[in-house]
N, C-alpha and C positions, 0 to 999 in steps of 0.2 A: 465719527459718523456712526449712525445707528446701523446695525446689521440684523437682518431677519434670517435666522438659521433655518427655519422651516417655512413651507408655504402651505397654503390651504384654500379651501372654497367653502363658503357658508351660504346656504339657501335663504334668501330674504323673502321671496315670493315664488309663485309657480315658475317664472322665467328669469327673475332677477337674482344675481349672485354678487357676493363680496368675495374678492379674490386677493390673496397677498402671496408675495414671493419675490423672486428676482426677474429683472428684464433678461430674457433669453436671446432676443434679437434686437439690435439697435432700431430706434424709431426711424421711420421713413415717411416723408410726405409724398403722397401720390396724387396726381392730377387726373381727373377724368375727361372723357371726350366732350362733355357738356361744359367744361370749365371749372367745375367745382373741385374741391380737393379734400383729402382726408389723411389721417395719420394711421400708421399701422406699425405694431411691434409684437413681440412675443413675451409671455410670462411663463416661467417655470414655477408651478404652485406645489412643489413638494413631490412626494412619491405616493403611489397607491399601495395597497396591501401586499402586492407582489414585488414591491421595490422599484417598479417602473415609474420613471418621472412623468408628471402630468404637465404637458405643455399646452398653453391656451393661446390662440391667435387673437390679438385685440385690434379693434379699429374703431375710429370715430369720425363722424362729419361735423361735429359740434366745434365751432370756431375756438371757444375757450379751451376745450380739451386739445385741439390740434396745436394751438399756440403754446400750451404748457408742455404737452407730451413730446414735441418734436425734439427736445434735448435729451430725452432718455437714452441711456447706453446700456449695453450688456453688463449684467452684474449689479445694476442699480436696484436697491430694494424698492418695492412698489406695493401700493394698496389701490385697488380698483373696484368700481362698482358698475354693473351694466347688465344687459340682457344676454343670457347665455343661450347658445343655439348649438346643436350637434349636426354633424354631416358624416356620411359614410363614403369612404373611398378605398377600393381594393380590400374590402373586408375589414377595414380599421376605422375606428370612430375618431373624429377630430372635433375639437371644441372651439367655438368662436365666441368672443365676448364683444358686444356692441356697447362700447363705453359711454357712460353718462357722466363719469367722474373718475379721476385718478390723481394720486399724489405720491411723491417720492422725496425723501429728504436730500437726495442728490441734486434735485432741480430747484428746491426752495432756496431763495437767497438767505443770507445771514440776517435773521430778523432784528437782532440787536443792533447791527449797523444800520439797517433800514429804519428802525425806530428813532435812532439818534439823528439821522439825516432829516427825517420828517419833523422832529422837535426843533432842529436848528432853523428849518424853513418856516415853521409856524412862528417861532420867536421873531425872526426877521420880518415877518409880515404883520406882526402885532396881533395875531390870532391867539386865543387862549391855548395854553399848553398844560400838561399834567402838573407842572410846578407853579401854575398861576391860576387866576380865577377861571372857573368853568361854568358858572351860572350867573345869570343876571337876576336881580330881584325884580319881582313883578309887584306893581302897585295894586293894592286892594281897592276895588271900586265899590265895595260893600253890597254889591248885588248878589254875592254868593255864586256867581257864575265864573267859570274858568275863562281867562282872557284870550283863549285861542280856540 
């Protein structure tokens, strides 16, 4: 498994950030009073100049992110992109990331096994596969126009 020894934050735009590090708090699905739901978890994005760890609270209402991120656990390496906001509480600054995207090798299934399964399914159904014909020849109608 890949291991990300350090974390960090990169500014993409005025409000958007790319964050990497380790999940510091297991993902949790939260339901709102209105019936919608979101996922929340924490990221430790390394340390600042004083050696103090940078923790970022993450959340997302996007269904794709909720479905993916719900399996994240403490210690999983992660890469996330979203809108960064700060808030003050008791004289301390806290950082929140409203996720648009995140990925972790701990959650992604084994792609080799997935590709083999897809290839077997395609062969059984008669669909073209990587080891078979991929393109059909198109008859030239001599008009010079593309046939689609």
